[in-house]
N, C-alpha and C positions, 0 to 999 in steps of 0.2 A: 482403531482406523489409523489414527497418526502413527502408531508402531509399525502397521503394514506399509504405509507410505516410507517411513524412514528406513525400514528393512530393505525395501524395494530399491531405493536410491542408493542406499549403502551396497547392496549386491551388485547392482549395475556399474557403479563406478569403482568399486574395489579401492585400490591404494591411491587412485587419483582424489578420493574424498579425503580432505584435510579435516573438516568438521561440517556440522549441520545443525542449524539452530531453528527453532520455532519461535517466533515473535508475534506482535500485533496484539489484537484484543484477546487472543487465547490465552495469554499470559499476563497482559497488562490490565485486562478487566473489561467488562461489559461486552463478553462474548456471547452472541445469540445463536444457538446451534442451527436455527431454521433460517438463518439470514447471513451470519458473517462469513467471511472467508477464511481459510487457514493460511497463514504467511510463514513461509520458511526461507531461510537463506544458507546456502550450500557454499562452501570455500573449497575450491579445487587446486590441487597442486600445479596442474599443468593448464596452460591456455587452451580453452576450449576450440574444437575444430568442427567441420561439418560431420566428421566421423562420430565425434561426441555427441553431437545432437542426434544422429541416428541411433546411437546406442540408447539414448534416453528416450527417444519417441514410443517405442512400444511399452515401455514401462508405464509412461503416462496414459497411454491410449487403454491399457489393461485396467488401470486404476480406475478410469472413468467408467468402464463397462461394470467391474466388480461393485463400485459404489456411485451409481447413477446421481444419487442426491447431491454428490459433491464434484459432479463431472465438470462443472464451470465455476467452482468455488475454493480452487486450489492456486494458489501463487508461490512459485519457488523461483529464487534468484540464484542463479549459479554462477559465482564469481570466482575467477581464478586469483590467487593471492597476488599476483602482478597487477592485475587491474585495480583491487583494492587499494594497494599500496600507493598508486597514482592518480586516484578516480578525482581527487579535488582539483587536479591540474590539467588532466587530459581525458578524453574518452579511452575506453578500453574494452575489449571482447568480453562478452557474457552471454548466457543462455538464460532465458526466461519464459515462463508459462504463467498466465493470469487469467482472471475473468473476462471473456471476450477477446482473449489475445492467445493465439496458438502458442506452442513451444517454437522458438525461433532463436537464431543465434545472431547477434548484432553488435554494434558499437555502443557501449553504455555512456550517457552523459553524466554530468555530475548530479542531475536530479536524483539519481539512484543512491546519493548519499544519505537521502531521507530513511531508505530502508536500511543501510549499514548503521546509521545512528539508532534506529528503533531497535535492531538486533542487539547492538552492543549495551544499549542501556537497560532493556527488558527481556532479552532473549534468554531462552532455555536451551542447554546442549542437549542434543539427542545423540550426536556422536562428537568426539573429540573434545579439546579443551573448552574452557569457559569462554564466553564471547570477548571478555576483556583480554584474555590471553591471545586471542587470535586476530580479532578485528581491530584495525587501527582506529584511534581516537578521531572522532570528526568535529572540526573547528566549529563552534557556535556559529560564528559569523558567516560561514560557508553556508550552513543550513539555514540562516534566515535569508541569506541572498537567494538560495535555491527557491524557498517558499515564495518569495516575492515574485520571482521570475515566472513561477507556476501560476500564482494567484492572477498575474497580469493577463494570462492567456484564458481566463475562465468566462469573461464576458462574450468573448467569441464562441467558445465552447458550448455554452448555455444556449445558444440560439438552436442547435439541433435537439434540445430536449422538449420542443413543443409537441405535446401529445404524447410524452414519455413520462409518465408520473415518477416512477422510480429515479429516473435520471435526474428530475427536478428536486427531489428529496435528497439525493446524493450530492448535488451542487450547493444545496444551502449547508449541509452539515461539513462539507469539505472545506467550504470558506470560512466556517466556524472555527474549524480546527487549525486552518492557516493562520487566522487572526489571533488565536490563542498562542500559538507557537511563537510568532513575532513579539507578542506583548509579554508573555510569561516565559518564554524560553523553553517550554517542554512540549512533547507531543502527547496527546491524549486522545482517549477514544471520541467517536463521534458523538456519543450521549453526553459525555462530560463537556465535551466542547460546546454542545448546544446549550446546555444548562448555563454555562459560564457566559456565553456570548448573548443569551436571552437577558441575563441581569445587566450586560454591560449595554445592550440596546433594548431596552422595554417595549420600544415602539414596534420592534420585529418579533418580539417574544412568541406571538402567536403564531406566525409563519414558521419559526424554529421549531415550536412543539409540535405543529402539523408535520414537519418533515421528519422529526424523530419518532414520532408515532407511527409514520407510515413505515419508515426503515425498520424500527424494532418489533413492531408488531406484524411484520409480513404483509403489508398492504398490498393489494391486488394491482397489478399493472393497469387494469381499466378504470381505476378510481379516478375521479375528476382532478386533473391538475391544477396548477396555480401558476402557469407560465409566466404571466405579466408580473406578478409579485416576486416569483423567483428571480427573473431577469433583472428587475430594478434591486433586489436585494444583493445579487451577486455582483452586480456592477459597482454598487455602494462598498460592499465590503473589499472588493479587489482594489479600489482605489484607496481605501484606508490601508490595507496591508502594504501596498507598494509605497505608500508616502511616509510611513512610519519610520523612525530613525532605525 
């Protein structure tokens, strides 16, 4: 299925595709076929335009029809080389599709350095040269700054998770990952970050284990949530992440 997706992207973009990588849990570990997303990063020779977007749109629509179980579990970042080269300093155009987010063209902020860092560190080439040969190195200080900025927004985001058990579990594990990255300097899976954070914060271990069990055991959306506990945890971890040096 991954080969079909890669073949389709390559056939659609032709010479405009400089490289294509799969990264995230599929190559780094803790990939759960019933739950996890597939994370890809494509490097384009040319800056994408609305015409590039319309070229890709039917390809992704066809894939969703042919593979309905993956219809909302594919994430592809289409970066032109020019955006990658300057992303730490200024926004640049890119195309993206991800769960809950349709294929669209927009100006990427430096938040997407996290995906570039992931692909460079653990990515596997599906097309083109190795990630370290094509993707620019990402400064660790910049990654930590992005994670702090991202963590600071979560106490507000989590307010919309009331009544959405999956969103609550996701919030808990995402903040665990953020804390791990700032403290240890590496990106790890939700599962590994949860185990690490539970040891660091034993008073929250039961909540973290609940979130991990829901996420990795394909918990149902109608399962009882834990909004108050989750909101307090997210607020506490976000404060710790943003205050760490």
